mmCIF entry with sequence, helices, sheets and N, C-alpha, C, O atoms, coordinates in Angstrom:
data_MODEL
# 
_entry.id   MODEL 
# 
_entity.id                         1 
_entity.type                       polymer 
_entity.pdbx_number_of_molecules   1 
# 
_entity_poly.entity_id                      1 
_entity_poly.type                           'polypeptide(L)' 
_entity_poly.nstd_linkage                   no 
_entity_poly.nstd_monomer                   no 
_entity_poly.pdbx_seq_one_letter_code       MDLTSLLYVIVALLIFFFVIRVFKGIIKFLIIALILVVCIWLYMKYGFRIPISI 
_entity_poly.pdbx_seq_one_letter_code_can   MDLTSLLYVIVALLIFFFVIRVFKGIIKFLIIALILVVCIWLYMKYGFRIPISI 
_entity_poly.pdbx_strand_id                 A 
# 
loop_
_entity_poly_seq.entity_id 
_entity_poly_seq.num 
_entity_poly_seq.mon_id 
_entity_poly_seq.hetero 
1 1  MET n 
1 2  ASP n 
1 3  LEU n 
1 4  THR n 
1 5  SER n 
1 6  LEU n 
1 7  LEU n 
1 8  TYR n 
1 9  VAL n 
1 10 ILE n 
1 11 VAL n 
1 12 ALA n 
1 13 LEU n 
1 14 LEU n 
1 15 ILE n 
1 16 PHE n 
1 17 PHE n 
1 18 PHE n 
1 19 VAL n 
1 20 ILE n 
1 21 ARG n 
1 22 VAL n 
1 23 PHE n 
1 24 LYS n 
1 25 GLY n 
1 26 ILE n 
1 27 ILE n 
1 28 LYS n 
1 29 PHE n 
1 30 LEU n 
1 31 ILE n 
1 32 ILE n 
1 33 ALA n 
1 34 LEU n 
1 35 ILE n 
1 36 LEU n 
1 37 VAL n 
1 38 VAL n 
1 39 CYS n 
1 40 ILE n 
1 41 TRP n 
1 42 LEU n 
1 43 TYR n 
1 44 MET n 
1 45 LYS n 
1 46 TYR n 
1 47 GLY n 
1 48 PHE n 
1 49 ARG n 
1 50 ILE n 
1 51 PRO n 
1 52 ILE n 
1 53 SER n 
1 54 ILE n 
# 
_struct_asym.id          A 
_struct_asym.entity_id   1 
# 
_struct_conf.conf_type_id            HELX_P 
_struct_conf.id                      HELX_P1 
_struct_conf.pdbx_PDB_helix_id       AA1 
_struct_conf.beg_label_comp_id       LEU 
_struct_conf.beg_label_asym_id       A 
_struct_conf.beg_label_seq_id        3 
_struct_conf.pdbx_beg_PDB_ins_code   ? 
_struct_conf.end_label_comp_id       TYR 
_struct_conf.end_label_asym_id       A 
_struct_conf.end_label_seq_id        46 
_struct_conf.pdbx_end_PDB_ins_code   ? 
_struct_conf.beg_auth_comp_id        LEU 
_struct_conf.beg_auth_asym_id        A 
_struct_conf.beg_auth_seq_id         3 
_struct_conf.end_auth_comp_id        TYR 
_struct_conf.end_auth_asym_id        A 
_struct_conf.end_auth_seq_id         46 
_struct_conf.pdbx_PDB_helix_class    1 
_struct_conf.details                 ? 
_struct_conf.pdbx_PDB_helix_length   44 
# 
_struct_conf_type.id          HELX_P 
_struct_conf_type.criteria    ? 
_struct_conf_type.reference   ? 
# 
loop_
_atom_site.group_PDB 
_atom_site.id 
_atom_site.type_symbol 
_atom_site.label_atom_id 
_atom_site.label_alt_id 
_atom_site.label_comp_id 
_atom_site.label_asym_id 
_atom_site.label_entity_id 
_atom_site.label_seq_id 
_atom_site.pdbx_PDB_ins_code 
_atom_site.Cartn_x 
_atom_site.Cartn_y 
_atom_site.Cartn_z 
_atom_site.occupancy 
_atom_site.B_iso_or_equiv 
_atom_site.pdbx_formal_charge 
_atom_site.auth_seq_id 
_atom_site.auth_comp_id 
_atom_site.auth_asym_id 
_atom_site.auth_atom_id 
_atom_site.pdbx_PDB_model_num 
ATOM 1   N N  . MET A 1 1  ? -3.241  -47.578 -22.355 1.00 0.00 ? 1  MET A N  1 
ATOM 2   C CA . MET A 1 1  ? -4.106  -46.640 -21.645 1.00 0.00 ? 1  MET A CA 1 
ATOM 3   C C  . MET A 1 1  ? -5.566  -46.977 -21.967 1.00 0.00 ? 1  MET A C  1 
ATOM 4   O O  . MET A 1 1  ? -5.997  -46.912 -23.118 1.00 0.00 ? 1  MET A O  1 
ATOM 5   N N  . ASP A 1 2  ? -6.305  -47.334 -20.930 1.00 0.00 ? 2  ASP A N  1 
ATOM 6   C CA . ASP A 1 2  ? -7.699  -47.700 -21.177 1.00 0.00 ? 2  ASP A CA 1 
ATOM 7   C C  . ASP A 1 2  ? -8.589  -46.461 -21.176 1.00 0.00 ? 2  ASP A C  1 
ATOM 8   O O  . ASP A 1 2  ? -8.120  -45.338 -20.986 1.00 0.00 ? 2  ASP A O  1 
ATOM 9   N N  . LEU A 1 3  ? -9.873  -46.688 -21.390 1.00 0.00 ? 3  LEU A N  1 
ATOM 10  C CA . LEU A 1 3  ? -10.795 -45.586 -21.661 1.00 0.00 ? 3  LEU A CA 1 
ATOM 11  C C  . LEU A 1 3  ? -11.052 -44.731 -20.420 1.00 0.00 ? 3  LEU A C  1 
ATOM 12  O O  . LEU A 1 3  ? -11.194 -43.512 -20.523 1.00 0.00 ? 3  LEU A O  1 
ATOM 13  N N  . THR A 1 4  ? -11.112 -45.374 -19.238 1.00 0.00 ? 4  THR A N  1 
ATOM 14  C CA . THR A 1 4  ? -11.465 -44.610 -18.037 1.00 0.00 ? 4  THR A CA 1 
ATOM 15  C C  . THR A 1 4  ? -10.360 -43.625 -17.662 1.00 0.00 ? 4  THR A C  1 
ATOM 16  O O  . THR A 1 4  ? -10.637 -42.487 -17.283 1.00 0.00 ? 4  THR A O  1 
ATOM 17  N N  . SER A 1 5  ? -9.109  -44.068 -17.771 1.00 0.00 ? 5  SER A N  1 
ATOM 18  C CA . SER A 1 5  ? -8.012  -43.161 -17.435 1.00 0.00 ? 5  SER A CA 1 
ATOM 19  C C  . SER A 1 5  ? -7.932  -42.016 -18.448 1.00 0.00 ? 5  SER A C  1 
ATOM 20  O O  . SER A 1 5  ? -7.616  -40.882 -18.088 1.00 0.00 ? 5  SER A O  1 
ATOM 21  N N  . LEU A 1 6  ? -8.221  -42.323 -19.719 1.00 0.00 ? 6  LEU A N  1 
ATOM 22  C CA . LEU A 1 6  ? -8.257  -41.282 -20.743 1.00 0.00 ? 6  LEU A CA 1 
ATOM 23  C C  . LEU A 1 6  ? -9.349  -40.264 -20.421 1.00 0.00 ? 6  LEU A C  1 
ATOM 24  O O  . LEU A 1 6  ? -9.155  -39.058 -20.570 1.00 0.00 ? 6  LEU A O  1 
ATOM 25  N N  . LEU A 1 7  ? -10.503 -40.773 -19.976 1.00 0.00 ? 7  LEU A N  1 
ATOM 26  C CA . LEU A 1 7  ? -11.608 -39.897 -19.592 1.00 0.00 ? 7  LEU A CA 1 
ATOM 27  C C  . LEU A 1 7  ? -11.208 -39.013 -18.412 1.00 0.00 ? 7  LEU A C  1 
ATOM 28  O O  . LEU A 1 7  ? -11.508 -37.819 -18.389 1.00 0.00 ? 7  LEU A O  1 
ATOM 29  N N  . TYR A 1 8  ? -10.527 -39.613 -17.435 1.00 0.00 ? 8  TYR A N  1 
ATOM 30  C CA . TYR A 1 8  ? -10.060 -38.834 -16.290 1.00 0.00 ? 8  TYR A CA 1 
ATOM 31  C C  . TYR A 1 8  ? -9.117  -37.716 -16.733 1.00 0.00 ? 8  TYR A C  1 
ATOM 32  O O  . TYR A 1 8  ? -9.211  -36.587 -16.254 1.00 0.00 ? 8  TYR A O  1 
ATOM 33  N N  . VAL A 1 9  ? -8.205  -38.045 -17.656 1.00 0.00 ? 9  VAL A N  1 
ATOM 34  C CA . VAL A 1 9  ? -7.255  -37.048 -18.148 1.00 0.00 ? 9  VAL A CA 1 
ATOM 35  C C  . VAL A 1 9  ? -7.990  -35.914 -18.857 1.00 0.00 ? 9  VAL A C  1 
ATOM 36  O O  . VAL A 1 9  ? -7.675  -34.742 -18.651 1.00 0.00 ? 9  VAL A O  1 
ATOM 37  N N  . ILE A 1 10 ? -8.980  -36.266 -19.699 1.00 0.00 ? 10 ILE A N  1 
ATOM 38  C CA . ILE A 1 10 ? -9.736  -35.247 -20.434 1.00 0.00 ? 10 ILE A CA 1 
ATOM 39  C C  . ILE A 1 10 ? -10.490 -34.343 -19.465 1.00 0.00 ? 10 ILE A C  1 
ATOM 40  O O  . ILE A 1 10 ? -10.479 -33.120 -19.611 1.00 0.00 ? 10 ILE A O  1 
ATOM 41  N N  . VAL A 1 11 ? -11.150 -34.952 -18.468 1.00 0.00 ? 11 VAL A N  1 
ATOM 42  C CA . VAL A 1 11 ? -11.901 -34.163 -17.485 1.00 0.00 ? 11 VAL A CA 1 
ATOM 43  C C  . VAL A 1 11 ? -10.962 -33.251 -16.700 1.00 0.00 ? 11 VAL A C  1 
ATOM 44  O O  . VAL A 1 11 ? -11.277 -32.087 -16.455 1.00 0.00 ? 11 VAL A O  1 
ATOM 45  N N  . ALA A 1 12 ? -9.800  -33.791 -16.307 1.00 0.00 ? 12 ALA A N  1 
ATOM 46  C CA . ALA A 1 12 ? -8.838  -32.984 -15.563 1.00 0.00 ? 12 ALA A CA 1 
ATOM 47  C C  . ALA A 1 12 ? -8.356  -31.800 -16.400 1.00 0.00 ? 12 ALA A C  1 
ATOM 48  O O  . ALA A 1 12 ? -8.230  -30.688 -15.887 1.00 0.00 ? 12 ALA A O  1 
ATOM 49  N N  . LEU A 1 13 ? -8.087  -32.037 -17.687 1.00 0.00 ? 13 LEU A N  1 
ATOM 50  C CA . LEU A 1 13 ? -7.650  -30.954 -18.569 1.00 0.00 ? 13 LEU A CA 1 
ATOM 51  C C  . LEU A 1 13 ? -8.733  -29.897 -18.725 1.00 0.00 ? 13 LEU A C  1 
ATOM 52  O O  . LEU A 1 13 ? -8.445  -28.700 -18.701 1.00 0.00 ? 13 LEU A O  1 
ATOM 53  N N  . LEU A 1 14 ? -9.989  -30.340 -18.886 1.00 0.00 ? 14 LEU A N  1 
ATOM 54  C CA . LEU A 1 14 ? -11.100 -29.392 -19.017 1.00 0.00 ? 14 LEU A CA 1 
ATOM 55  C C  . LEU A 1 14 ? -11.223 -28.525 -17.770 1.00 0.00 ? 14 LEU A C  1 
ATOM 56  O O  . LEU A 1 14 ? -11.368 -27.306 -17.869 1.00 0.00 ? 14 LEU A O  1 
ATOM 57  N N  . ILE A 1 15 ? -11.166 -29.154 -16.590 1.00 0.00 ? 15 ILE A N  1 
ATOM 58  C CA . ILE A 1 15 ? -11.248 -28.405 -15.330 1.00 0.00 ? 15 ILE A CA 1 
ATOM 59  C C  . ILE A 1 15 ? -10.079 -27.434 -15.221 1.00 0.00 ? 15 ILE A C  1 
ATOM 60  O O  . ILE A 1 15 ? -10.247 -26.291 -14.798 1.00 0.00 ? 15 ILE A O  1 
ATOM 61  N N  . PHE A 1 16 ? -8.890  -27.902 -15.608 1.00 0.00 ? 16 PHE A N  1 
ATOM 62  C CA . PHE A 1 16 ? -7.684  -27.077 -15.553 1.00 0.00 ? 16 PHE A CA 1 
ATOM 63  C C  . PHE A 1 16 ? -7.840  -25.832 -16.421 1.00 0.00 ? 16 PHE A C  1 
ATOM 64  O O  . PHE A 1 16 ? -7.563  -24.718 -15.976 1.00 0.00 ? 16 PHE A O  1 
ATOM 65  N N  . PHE A 1 17 ? -8.292  -26.032 -17.681 1.00 0.00 ? 17 PHE A N  1 
ATOM 66  C CA . PHE A 1 17 ? -8.465  -24.894 -18.584 1.00 0.00 ? 17 PHE A CA 1 
ATOM 67  C C  . PHE A 1 17 ? -9.532  -23.942 -18.057 1.00 0.00 ? 17 PHE A C  1 
ATOM 68  O O  . PHE A 1 17 ? -9.379  -22.724 -18.144 1.00 0.00 ? 17 PHE A O  1 
ATOM 69  N N  . PHE A 1 18 ? -10.622 -24.500 -17.507 1.00 0.00 ? 18 PHE A N  1 
ATOM 70  C CA . PHE A 1 18 ? -11.691 -23.666 -16.970 1.00 0.00 ? 18 PHE A CA 1 
ATOM 71  C C  . PHE A 1 18 ? -11.184 -22.816 -15.810 1.00 0.00 ? 18 PHE A C  1 
ATOM 72  O O  . PHE A 1 18 ? -11.464 -21.620 -15.733 1.00 0.00 ? 18 PHE A O  1 
ATOM 73  N N  . VAL A 1 19 ? -10.426 -23.455 -14.901 1.00 0.00 ? 19 VAL A N  1 
ATOM 74  C CA . VAL A 1 19 ? -9.883  -22.734 -13.748 1.00 0.00 ? 19 VAL A CA 1 
ATOM 75  C C  . VAL A 1 19 ? -8.949  -21.621 -14.208 1.00 0.00 ? 19 VAL A C  1 
ATOM 76  O O  . VAL A 1 19 ? -8.979  -20.515 -13.668 1.00 0.00 ? 19 VAL A O  1 
ATOM 77  N N  . ILE A 1 20 ? -8.108  -21.920 -15.222 1.00 0.00 ? 20 ILE A N  1 
ATOM 78  C CA . ILE A 1 20 ? -7.177  -20.900 -15.714 1.00 0.00 ? 20 ILE A CA 1 
ATOM 79  C C  . ILE A 1 20 ? -7.940  -19.730 -16.328 1.00 0.00 ? 20 ILE A C  1 
ATOM 80  O O  . ILE A 1 20 ? -7.569  -18.575 -16.119 1.00 0.00 ? 20 ILE A O  1 
ATOM 81  N N  . ARG A 1 21 ? -9.010  -20.017 -17.087 1.00 0.00 ? 21 ARG A N  1 
ATOM 82  C CA . ARG A 1 21 ? -9.791  -18.931 -17.685 1.00 0.00 ? 21 ARG A CA 1 
ATOM 83  C C  . ARG A 1 21 ? -10.441 -18.075 -16.610 1.00 0.00 ? 21 ARG A C  1 
ATOM 84  O O  . ARG A 1 21 ? -10.413 -16.847 -16.688 1.00 0.00 ? 21 ARG A O  1 
ATOM 85  N N  . VAL A 1 22 ? -11.030 -18.724 -15.599 1.00 0.00 ? 22 VAL A N  1 
ATOM 86  C CA . VAL A 1 22 ? -11.661 -17.978 -14.504 1.00 0.00 ? 22 VAL A CA 1 
ATOM 87  C C  . VAL A 1 22 ? -10.615 -17.141 -13.774 1.00 0.00 ? 22 VAL A C  1 
ATOM 88  O O  . VAL A 1 22 ? -10.855 -15.981 -13.440 1.00 0.00 ? 22 VAL A O  1 
ATOM 89  N N  . PHE A 1 23 ? -9.444  -17.748 -13.530 1.00 0.00 ? 23 PHE A N  1 
ATOM 90  C CA . PHE A 1 23 ? -8.370  -17.069 -12.813 1.00 0.00 ? 23 PHE A CA 1 
ATOM 91  C C  . PHE A 1 23 ? -7.906  -15.842 -13.584 1.00 0.00 ? 23 PHE A C  1 
ATOM 92  O O  . PHE A 1 23 ? -7.700  -14.778 -13.000 1.00 0.00 ? 23 PHE A O  1 
ATOM 93  N N  . LYS A 1 24 ? -7.738  -15.991 -14.924 1.00 0.00 ? 24 LYS A N  1 
ATOM 94  C CA . LYS A 1 24 ? -7.347  -14.859 -15.764 1.00 0.00 ? 24 LYS A CA 1 
ATOM 95  C C  . LYS A 1 24 ? -8.387  -13.746 -15.697 1.00 0.00 ? 24 LYS A C  1 
ATOM 96  O O  . LYS A 1 24 ? -8.041  -12.569 -15.599 1.00 0.00 ? 24 LYS A O  1 
ATOM 97  N N  . GLY A 1 25 ? -9.662  -14.126 -15.751 1.00 0.00 ? 25 GLY A N  1 
ATOM 98  C CA . GLY A 1 25 ? -10.726 -13.135 -15.670 1.00 0.00 ? 25 GLY A CA 1 
ATOM 99  C C  . GLY A 1 25 ? -10.692 -12.383 -14.354 1.00 0.00 ? 25 GLY A C  1 
ATOM 100 O O  . GLY A 1 25 ? -10.843 -11.162 -14.323 1.00 0.00 ? 25 GLY A O  1 
ATOM 101 N N  . ILE A 1 26 ? -10.491 -13.132 -13.245 1.00 0.00 ? 26 ILE A N  1 
ATOM 102 C CA . ILE A 1 26 ? -10.437 -12.507 -11.925 1.00 0.00 ? 26 ILE A CA 1 
ATOM 103 C C  . ILE A 1 26 ? -9.246  -11.562 -11.838 1.00 0.00 ? 26 ILE A C  1 
ATOM 104 O O  . ILE A 1 26 ? -9.367  -10.455 -11.313 1.00 0.00 ? 26 ILE A O  1 
ATOM 105 N N  . ILE A 1 27 ? -8.077  -11.999 -12.357 1.00 0.00 ? 27 ILE A N  1 
ATOM 106 C CA . ILE A 1 27 ? -6.883  -11.155 -12.300 1.00 0.00 ? 27 ILE A CA 1 
ATOM 107 C C  . ILE A 1 27 ? -7.091  -9.888  -13.121 1.00 0.00 ? 27 ILE A C  1 
ATOM 108 O O  . ILE A 1 27 ? -6.727  -8.795  -12.686 1.00 0.00 ? 27 ILE A O  1 
ATOM 109 N N  . LYS A 1 28 ? -7.685  -10.036 -14.327 1.00 0.00 ? 28 LYS A N  1 
ATOM 110 C CA . LYS A 1 28 ? -7.942  -8.870  -15.169 1.00 0.00 ? 28 LYS A CA 1 
ATOM 111 C C  . LYS A 1 28 ? -8.880  -7.902  -14.454 1.00 0.00 ? 28 LYS A C  1 
ATOM 112 O O  . LYS A 1 28 ? -8.662  -6.690  -14.463 1.00 0.00 ? 28 LYS A O  1 
ATOM 113 N N  . PHE A 1 29 ? -9.942  -8.458  -13.825 1.00 0.00 ? 29 PHE A N  1 
ATOM 114 C CA . PHE A 1 29 ? -10.894 -7.619  -13.105 1.00 0.00 ? 29 PHE A CA 1 
ATOM 115 C C  . PHE A 1 29 ? -10.213 -6.890  -11.952 1.00 0.00 ? 29 PHE A C  1 
ATOM 116 O O  . PHE A 1 29 ? -10.463 -5.706  -11.724 1.00 0.00 ? 29 PHE A O  1 
ATOM 117 N N  . LEU A 1 30 ? -9.342  -7.608  -11.219 1.00 0.00 ? 30 LEU A N  1 
ATOM 118 C CA . LEU A 1 30 ? -8.642  -6.993  -10.091 1.00 0.00 ? 30 LEU A CA 1 
ATOM 119 C C  . LEU A 1 30 ? -7.727  -5.875  -10.560 1.00 0.00 ? 30 LEU A C  1 
ATOM 120 O O  . LEU A 1 30 ? -7.655  -4.824  -9.923  1.00 0.00 ? 30 LEU A O  1 
ATOM 121 N N  . ILE A 1 31 ? -7.017  -6.093  -11.684 1.00 0.00 ? 31 ILE A N  1 
ATOM 122 C CA . ILE A 1 31 ? -6.116  -5.065  -12.205 1.00 0.00 ? 31 ILE A CA 1 
ATOM 123 C C  . ILE A 1 31 ? -6.905  -3.832  -12.620 1.00 0.00 ? 31 ILE A C  1 
ATOM 124 O O  . ILE A 1 31 ? -6.503  -2.707  -12.321 1.00 0.00 ? 31 ILE A O  1 
ATOM 125 N N  . ILE A 1 32 ? -8.039  -4.037  -13.314 1.00 0.00 ? 32 ILE A N  1 
ATOM 126 C CA . ILE A 1 32 ? -8.868  -2.903  -13.736 1.00 0.00 ? 32 ILE A CA 1 
ATOM 127 C C  . ILE A 1 32 ? -9.400  -2.162  -12.514 1.00 0.00 ? 32 ILE A C  1 
ATOM 128 O O  . ILE A 1 32 ? -9.386  -0.932  -12.479 1.00 0.00 ? 32 ILE A O  1 
ATOM 129 N N  . ALA A 1 33 ? -9.869  -2.907  -11.508 1.00 0.00 ? 33 ALA A N  1 
ATOM 130 C CA . ALA A 1 33 ? -10.393 -2.281  -10.297 1.00 0.00 ? 33 ALA A CA 1 
ATOM 131 C C  . ALA A 1 33 ? -9.298  -1.491  -9.586  1.00 0.00 ? 33 ALA A C  1 
ATOM 132 O O  . ALA A 1 33 ? -9.542  -0.393  -9.087  1.00 0.00 ? 33 ALA A O  1 
ATOM 133 N N  . LEU A 1 34 ? -8.095  -2.053  -9.541  1.00 0.00 ? 34 LEU A N  1 
ATOM 134 C CA . LEU A 1 34 ? -6.976  -1.375  -8.887  1.00 0.00 ? 34 LEU A CA 1 
ATOM 135 C C  . LEU A 1 34 ? -6.630  -0.079  -9.611  1.00 0.00 ? 34 LEU A C  1 
ATOM 136 O O  . LEU A 1 34 ? -6.397  0.947   -8.972  1.00 0.00 ? 34 LEU A O  1 
ATOM 137 N N  . ILE A 1 35 ? -6.594  -0.123  -10.956 1.00 0.00 ? 35 ILE A N  1 
ATOM 138 C CA . ILE A 1 35 ? -6.304  1.079   -11.737 1.00 0.00 ? 35 ILE A CA 1 
ATOM 139 C C  . ILE A 1 35 ? -7.378  2.135   -11.498 1.00 0.00 ? 35 ILE A C  1 
ATOM 140 O O  . ILE A 1 35 ? -7.069  3.316   -11.338 1.00 0.00 ? 35 ILE A O  1 
ATOM 141 N N  . LEU A 1 36 ? -8.651  1.706   -11.474 1.00 0.00 ? 36 LEU A N  1 
ATOM 142 C CA . LEU A 1 36 ? -9.742  2.651   -11.216 1.00 0.00 ? 36 LEU A CA 1 
ATOM 143 C C  . LEU A 1 36 ? -9.599  3.286   -9.842  1.00 0.00 ? 36 LEU A C  1 
ATOM 144 O O  . LEU A 1 36 ? -9.761  4.498   -9.695  1.00 0.00 ? 36 LEU A O  1 
ATOM 145 N N  . VAL A 1 37 ? -9.293  2.466   -8.825  1.00 0.00 ? 37 VAL A N  1 
ATOM 146 C CA . VAL A 1 37 ? -9.143  2.985   -7.463  1.00 0.00 ? 37 VAL A CA 1 
ATOM 147 C C  . VAL A 1 37 ? -7.997  3.984   -7.396  1.00 0.00 ? 37 VAL A C  1 
ATOM 148 O O  . VAL A 1 37 ? -8.123  5.036   -6.770  1.00 0.00 ? 37 VAL A O  1 
ATOM 149 N N  . VAL A 1 38 ? -6.872  3.655   -8.044  1.00 0.00 ? 38 VAL A N  1 
ATOM 150 C CA . VAL A 1 38 ? -5.721  4.565   -8.039  1.00 0.00 ? 38 VAL A CA 1 
ATOM 151 C C  . VAL A 1 38 ? -6.069  5.869   -8.741  1.00 0.00 ? 38 VAL A C  1 
ATOM 152 O O  . VAL A 1 38 ? -5.711  6.945   -8.262  1.00 0.00 ? 38 VAL A O  1 
ATOM 153 N N  . CYS A 1 39 ? -6.777  5.782   -9.889  1.00 0.00 ? 39 CYS A N  1 
ATOM 154 C CA . CYS A 1 39 ? -7.166  6.995   -10.613 1.00 0.00 ? 39 CYS A CA 1 
ATOM 155 C C  . CYS A 1 39 ? -8.087  7.858   -9.766  1.00 0.00 ? 39 CYS A C  1 
ATOM 156 O O  . CYS A 1 39 ? -7.908  9.074   -9.694  1.00 0.00 ? 39 CYS A O  1 
ATOM 157 N N  . ILE A 1 40 ? -9.082  7.230   -9.118  1.00 0.00 ? 40 ILE A N  1 
ATOM 158 C CA . ILE A 1 40 ? -10.013 7.989   -8.277  1.00 0.00 ? 40 ILE A CA 1 
ATOM 159 C C  . ILE A 1 40 ? -9.270  8.613   -7.104  1.00 0.00 ? 40 ILE A C  1 
ATOM 160 O O  . ILE A 1 40 ? -9.533  9.761   -6.744  1.00 0.00 ? 40 ILE A O  1 
ATOM 161 N N  . TRP A 1 41 ? -8.334  7.858   -6.497  1.00 0.00 ? 41 TRP A N  1 
ATOM 162 C CA . TRP A 1 41 ? -7.575  8.378   -5.366  1.00 0.00 ? 41 TRP A CA 1 
ATOM 163 C C  . TRP A 1 41 ? -6.714  9.566   -5.788  1.00 0.00 ? 41 TRP A C  1 
ATOM 164 O O  . TRP A 1 41 ? -6.655  10.580  -5.092  1.00 0.00 ? 41 TRP A O  1 
ATOM 165 N N  . LEU A 1 42 ? -6.043  9.430   -6.946  1.00 0.00 ? 42 LEU A N  1 
ATOM 166 C CA . LEU A 1 42 ? -5.228  10.539  -7.454  1.00 0.00 ? 42 LEU A CA 1 
ATOM 167 C C  . LEU A 1 42 ? -6.100  11.749  -7.759  1.00 0.00 ? 42 LEU A C  1 
ATOM 168 O O  . LEU A 1 42 ? -5.706  12.886  -7.502  1.00 0.00 ? 42 LEU A O  1 
ATOM 169 N N  . TYR A 1 43 ? -7.293  11.497  -8.311  1.00 0.00 ? 43 TYR A N  1 
ATOM 170 C CA . TYR A 1 43 ? -8.190  12.607  -8.623  1.00 0.00 ? 43 TYR A CA 1 
ATOM 171 C C  . TYR A 1 43 ? -8.644  13.299  -7.338  1.00 0.00 ? 43 TYR A C  1 
ATOM 172 O O  . TYR A 1 43 ? -8.706  14.528  -7.284  1.00 0.00 ? 43 TYR A O  1 
ATOM 173 N N  . MET A 1 44 ? -8.961  12.516  -6.306  1.00 0.00 ? 44 MET A N  1 
ATOM 174 C CA . MET A 1 44 ? -9.373  13.095  -5.030  1.00 0.00 ? 44 MET A CA 1 
ATOM 175 C C  . MET A 1 44 ? -8.232  13.897  -4.403  1.00 0.00 ? 44 MET A C  1 
ATOM 176 O O  . MET A 1 44 ? -8.456  14.931  -3.775  1.00 0.00 ? 44 MET A O  1 
ATOM 177 N N  . LYS A 1 45 ? -6.999  13.398  -4.586  1.00 0.00 ? 45 LYS A N  1 
ATOM 178 C CA . LYS A 1 45 ? -5.852  14.035  -3.938  1.00 0.00 ? 45 LYS A CA 1 
ATOM 179 C C  . LYS A 1 45 ? -5.403  15.272  -4.713  1.00 0.00 ? 45 LYS A C  1 
ATOM 180 O O  . LYS A 1 45 ? -5.175  16.325  -4.119  1.00 0.00 ? 45 LYS A O  1 
ATOM 181 N N  . TYR A 1 46 ? -5.275  15.151  -6.043  1.00 0.00 ? 46 TYR A N  1 
ATOM 182 C CA . TYR A 1 46 ? -4.708  16.237  -6.847  1.00 0.00 ? 46 TYR A CA 1 
ATOM 183 C C  . TYR A 1 46 ? -5.674  16.801  -7.884  1.00 0.00 ? 46 TYR A C  1 
ATOM 184 O O  . TYR A 1 46 ? -5.409  17.852  -8.467  1.00 0.00 ? 46 TYR A O  1 
ATOM 185 N N  . GLY A 1 47 ? -6.793  16.111  -8.120  1.00 0.00 ? 47 GLY A N  1 
ATOM 186 C CA . GLY A 1 47 ? -7.640  16.434  -9.267  1.00 0.00 ? 47 GLY A CA 1 
ATOM 187 C C  . GLY A 1 47 ? -8.304  17.796  -9.179  1.00 0.00 ? 47 GLY A C  1 
ATOM 188 O O  . GLY A 1 47 ? -8.642  18.389  -10.203 1.00 0.00 ? 47 GLY A O  1 
ATOM 189 N N  . PHE A 1 48 ? -8.495  18.303  -7.953  1.00 0.00 ? 48 PHE A N  1 
ATOM 190 C CA . PHE A 1 48 ? -9.149  19.589  -7.808  1.00 0.00 ? 48 PHE A CA 1 
ATOM 191 C C  . PHE A 1 48 ? -8.213  20.715  -8.219  1.00 0.00 ? 48 PHE A C  1 
ATOM 192 O O  . PHE A 1 48 ? -8.664  21.803  -8.579  1.00 0.00 ? 48 PHE A O  1 
ATOM 193 N N  . ARG A 1 49 ? -6.919  20.458  -8.165  1.00 0.00 ? 49 ARG A N  1 
ATOM 194 C CA . ARG A 1 49 ? -5.944  21.468  -8.575  1.00 0.00 ? 49 ARG A CA 1 
ATOM 195 C C  . ARG A 1 49 ? -5.538  21.291  -10.033 1.00 0.00 ? 49 ARG A C  1 
ATOM 196 O O  . ARG A 1 49 ? -5.193  22.261  -10.708 1.00 0.00 ? 49 ARG A O  1 
ATOM 197 N N  . ILE A 1 50 ? -5.580  20.043  -10.521 1.00 0.00 ? 50 ILE A N  1 
ATOM 198 C CA . ILE A 1 50 ? -5.169  19.769  -11.898 1.00 0.00 ? 50 ILE A CA 1 
ATOM 199 C C  . ILE A 1 50 ? -6.419  19.547  -12.737 1.00 0.00 ? 50 ILE A C  1 
ATOM 200 O O  . ILE A 1 50 ? -7.207  18.654  -12.426 1.00 0.00 ? 50 ILE A O  1 
ATOM 201 N N  . PRO A 1 51 ? -6.624  20.333  -13.794 1.00 0.00 ? 51 PRO A N  1 
ATOM 202 C CA . PRO A 1 51 ? -7.777  20.076  -14.666 1.00 0.00 ? 51 PRO A CA 1 
ATOM 203 C C  . PRO A 1 51 ? -7.557  18.819  -15.507 1.00 0.00 ? 51 PRO A C  1 
ATOM 204 O O  . PRO A 1 51 ? -6.629  18.760  -16.313 1.00 0.00 ? 51 PRO A O  1 
ATOM 205 N N  . ILE A 1 52 ? -8.412  17.821  -15.315 1.00 0.00 ? 52 ILE A N  1 
ATOM 206 C CA . ILE A 1 52 ? -8.291  16.555  -16.039 1.00 0.00 ? 52 ILE A CA 1 
ATOM 207 C C  . ILE A 1 52 ? -9.431  16.468  -17.042 1.00 0.00 ? 52 ILE A C  1 
ATOM 208 O O  . ILE A 1 52 ? -10.602 16.540  -16.668 1.00 0.00 ? 52 ILE A O  1 
ATOM 209 N N  . SER A 1 53 ? -9.091  16.313  -18.302 1.00 0.00 ? 53 SER A N  1 
ATOM 210 C CA . SER A 1 53 ? -10.113 16.150  -19.337 1.00 0.00 ? 53 SER A CA 1 
ATOM 211 C C  . SER A 1 53 ? -9.982  14.764  -19.942 1.00 0.00 ? 53 SER A C  1 
ATOM 212 O O  . SER A 1 53 ? -8.906  14.378  -20.399 1.00 0.00 ? 53 SER A O  1 
ATOM 213 N N  . ILE A 1 54 ? -11.082 14.012  -19.944 1.00 0.00 ? 54 ILE A N  1 
ATOM 214 C CA . ILE A 1 54 ? -11.076 12.654  -20.491 1.00 0.00 ? 54 ILE A CA 1 
ATOM 215 C C  . ILE A 1 54 ? -11.751 12.675  -21.852 1.00 0.00 ? 54 ILE A C  1 
ATOM 216 O O  . ILE A 1 54 ? -11.861 11.636  -22.503 1.00 0.00 ? 54 ILE A O  1 
# 
């Protein structure tokens, strides 16, 4: 294995790890946003009748 192919492999791995980290961040953000939306929707639907204390 010569140096250029090794460099290609390293660059590909770095890009791969970066994409996975970004993807995880996006998924986490989407899950948090979804939970917030569901909580707000439930509060709008039932919250006026149910006293919610945070």
